[in-house]
C-alpha positions as CSV (number, residue, x, y, z in Angstrom):
1,M,34.2,103.5,170.7
2,V,36.3,105.6,173.9
3,I,34.5,108.2,176.4
4,P,36.3,109.9,178.4
5,A,34.0,110.9,181.5
6,L,35.6,113.5,184.5
7,D,32.1,113.2,186.9
8,E,28.9,113.5,184.8
9,E,26.7,110.9,186.6
10,A,24.6,112.6,185.5
11,S,24.3,112.5,181.8
12,I,26.6,109.7,180.5
13,A,23.5,106.4,181.2
14,R,21.2,109.0,178.4
15,V,24.8,109.1,176.4
16,L,25.0,105.0,177.1
17,A,21.8,104.4,176.1
18,D,21.0,106.7,172.3
19,I,24.9,104.5,170.9
20,P,23.1,102.6,168.4
21,E,23.8,98.9,169.4
22,E,24.4,98.1,165.3
23,L,26.8,99.7,164.8
24,V,29.6,99.3,168.2
25,R,30.2,96.2,169.2
26,A,32.5,97.8,172.4
27,V,32.2,101.2,174.6
28,V,34.4,102.5,176.7
29,V,34.2,104.1,179.8
30,A,37.4,106.4,180.4
31,D,36.7,106.8,184.4
32,N,39.0,109.8,184.8
33,G,39.2,110.3,188.7
34,S,35.5,110.8,189.2
35,T,34.2,111.8,192.5
36,D,30.7,110.9,192.2
37,R,28.6,107.8,190.3
38,T,29.5,108.3,187.0
39,A,32.1,105.0,186.4
40,E,29.0,103.2,188.2
41,V,26.5,104.4,186.2
42,A,28.8,103.1,183.3
43,A,29.2,99.5,183.7
44,G,25.5,99.0,185.0
45,M,24.9,100.3,181.5
46,G,27.1,97.5,180.0
47,A,30.1,99.7,179.7
48,L,34.0,98.7,179.9
49,V,35.3,101.2,182.4
50,V,38.9,101.7,183.1
51,A,39.9,104.6,185.6
52,E,42.4,106.7,184.7
53,A,44.0,108.9,187.8
54,Q,45.7,110.9,186.1
55,R,43.6,114.2,184.9
56,G,43.7,115.1,181.3
57,Y,40.9,114.6,178.3
58,G,44.1,113.2,176.4
59,S,44.8,111.0,179.7
60,A,41.4,109.5,179.3
61,C,41.6,108.8,176.5
62,L,45.0,107.6,175.5
63,A,43.8,105.3,178.6
64,G,40.6,104.1,177.0
65,I,42.3,103.4,173.8
66,R,44.9,101.2,175.2
67,R,42.0,99.3,176.8
68,S,39.7,99.0,173.6
69,A,43.0,97.8,171.5
70,A,43.1,95.1,174.1
71,L,39.9,93.9,172.7
72,L,39.2,90.7,170.9
73,P,40.1,91.5,167.9
74,P,40.9,94.9,168.2
75,P,38.4,97.5,166.8
76,D,39.5,98.3,163.0
77,I,38.1,102.4,163.7
78,V,38.0,104.1,167.3
79,V,34.8,106.6,167.7
80,F,35.3,109.1,170.5
81,L,32.9,110.8,171.8
82,D,32.2,113.6,175.3
83,A,30.2,112.2,178.1
84,D,28.4,115.0,179.2
85,Y,25.1,114.6,176.3
86,S,26.3,117.2,174.3
87,D,27.1,115.0,170.9
88,H,24.5,113.5,169.2
89,P,24.8,109.6,169.5
90,D,22.4,108.4,167.1
91,Q,24.7,110.6,164.5
92,I,27.5,107.7,164.6
93,G,26.4,106.2,161.4
94,Q,26.9,109.6,159.3
95,V,30.5,109.5,161.0
96,L,31.7,106.7,160.5
97,A,30.3,107.2,156.6
98,P,33.9,108.6,155.0
99,I,35.4,105.8,156.5
100,L,33.4,102.9,155.7
101,T,33.1,104.3,152.3
102,G,36.8,104.1,152.3
103,R,36.7,108.1,152.1
104,A,38.5,109.3,155.0
105,D,40.7,107.9,157.7
106,L,39.6,110.2,159.9
107,V,36.8,111.9,160.8
108,I,36.3,115.2,162.7
109,G,31.8,115.7,163.5
110,S,31.9,119.4,162.8
111,R,29.7,121.5,165.2
112,L,30.2,124.5,163.0
113,L,28.3,122.9,160.0
114,G,25.5,121.2,161.8
115,N,23.0,122.5,163.7
116,R,23.7,123.8,166.8
117,E,21.0,124.0,170.0
118,P,21.4,128.0,170.8
119,G,24.8,127.9,173.6
120,A,25.6,125.3,172.8
121,L,28.8,126.3,171.7
122,L,30.3,129.0,173.6
123,P,32.1,132.1,171.9
124,Q,35.4,131.4,173.6
125,A,34.7,127.8,171.6
126,R,33.8,129.5,168.6
127,F,36.9,132.2,168.4
128,G,38.6,129.4,169.6
129,N,38.1,127.2,167.1
130,W,38.6,130.0,164.4
131,V,42.3,130.9,165.6
132,A,43.1,127.6,165.1
133,A,41.4,126.9,161.6
134,V,42.9,129.9,160.6
135,L,46.6,128.7,162.0
136,I,46.4,124.7,160.6
137,R,45.5,126.9,157.1
138,L,48.3,128.6,157.7
139,L,51.1,125.9,158.6
140,Y,49.4,123.1,157.2
141,Q,47.9,124.1,153.8
142,V,44.4,122.2,155.5
143,R,40.7,123.9,156.0
144,I,39.5,122.4,158.8
145,T,36.1,124.5,160.6
146,D,36.1,122.7,164.0
147,L,38.2,121.2,166.6
148,G,35.1,119.0,167.2
149,P,35.7,116.1,170.1
150,F,32.7,113.4,168.1
151,R,35.3,112.2,165.3
152,A,36.4,108.3,164.2
153,I,39.9,107.2,163.4
154,R,40.9,103.8,161.5
155,A,42.8,102.2,164.9
156,E,46.0,102.0,162.3
157,A,46.5,105.1,161.0
158,L,45.6,105.9,165.8
159,T,48.8,104.2,166.4
160,A,51.0,105.2,163.7
161,L,49.9,109.0,165.2
162,A,51.5,108.3,168.0
163,M,49.0,110.7,170.4
164,E,50.6,111.8,173.6
165,D,48.9,114.9,174.3
166,R,47.4,114.2,178.4
167,D,45.4,117.6,178.4
168,F,43.4,120.2,176.8
169,G,45.1,119.6,173.0
170,W,44.8,116.1,172.7
171,T,41.9,117.1,169.9
172,V,44.7,119.8,167.8
173,E,46.8,117.7,167.8
174,M,44.7,114.2,166.0
175,Q,44.6,116.8,163.5
176,V,48.0,118.0,162.7
177,K,49.4,115.4,163.4
178,A,46.7,113.6,160.3
179,A,47.9,116.8,158.2
180,R,51.8,116.1,158.6
181,A,51.3,112.4,157.9
182,G,49.5,113.6,154.7
183,L,45.8,111.3,155.9
184,Q,42.3,111.5,154.8
185,V,40.2,113.7,156.7
186,V,37.0,115.4,156.3
187,E,34.7,117.0,158.1
188,V,30.9,116.2,158.4
189,P,27.8,118.1,160.0
190,V,27.2,117.0,163.9
191,S,24.3,118.1,165.4
192,Y,25.3,120.2,169.3
193,R,23.6,120.6,172.1
194,R,24.0,122.5,175.4
195,R,25.7,119.6,177.9
196,I,24.4,118.4,180.8
197,G,26.6,119.9,183.8
198,K,28.8,122.6,183.4
199,S,32.2,122.7,181.0
200,K,35.8,121.1,183.4
201,I,37.5,123.8,179.9
202,T,35.3,126.6,178.2
203,G,33.1,126.8,181.7
204,T,35.4,128.9,183.4
205,L,37.5,132.0,182.3
206,A,40.3,130.4,183.3
207,G,39.8,127.2,181.9
208,S,39.1,128.6,178.7
209,I,42.7,130.4,178.8
210,R,44.7,127.7,179.7
211,A,43.2,125.9,176.5
212,G,43.5,127.7,174.3
213,W,47.0,128.3,174.8
214,K,47.9,124.8,175.1
215,I,45.4,124.8,171.3
216,V,48.0,127.0,169.5
217,T,51.2,126.1,171.2
218,T,50.3,122.2,169.2
219,I,49.7,123.1,166.8
220,L,53.5,125.8,166.2
221,R,54.9,123.1,167.9
222,Y,53.8,119.8,165.1
223,A,54.1,122.8,162.8
224,R,58.1,123.3,163.2
225,S,59.6,119.7,164.8
């Protein structure tokens, strides 16, 4: 499991405590230059902590993947989960199920299909998901509802996707590359609650605009290539 984290001292312990031990062999927390005790708390909870100084959600995920791949034996499946406690780690089983039963290569936990705490998914995030869903359906002939960060993918498929994005385009890059590669992609409903602390992306107008622009340009980039 890979958890990208930036200044999540207030939430990371709760995230790690809720992960079902029987389903996850190792947890890698990719600390993306936190100025608080995120790394210390995560290590104290038994997580493997890797530092990634280059800021960006994708940068942290890539660092976490590299550390995860170095495990012996390496994982067959990689799960991604946010560090802000907005996702429900105890739902990992339902995210893994389609892969474990041979029905999927990539599983996206859809917040739109699941139960959402009021105010958890901000209007700008809902709008961004809708735009992305429409573009992906038109350009890739794949129906999705969400770009949710809570997801699982077969390690072999993840390697083949050759992920590159180092910031806001990470999740959508994975989905459009999976569509281009003909992977079996399944969405499952997941619950979503208000995050602990302020979002680094949708918490500000500038962050929302940058994220939205990156998502749209990433979808268009891979449609043309």
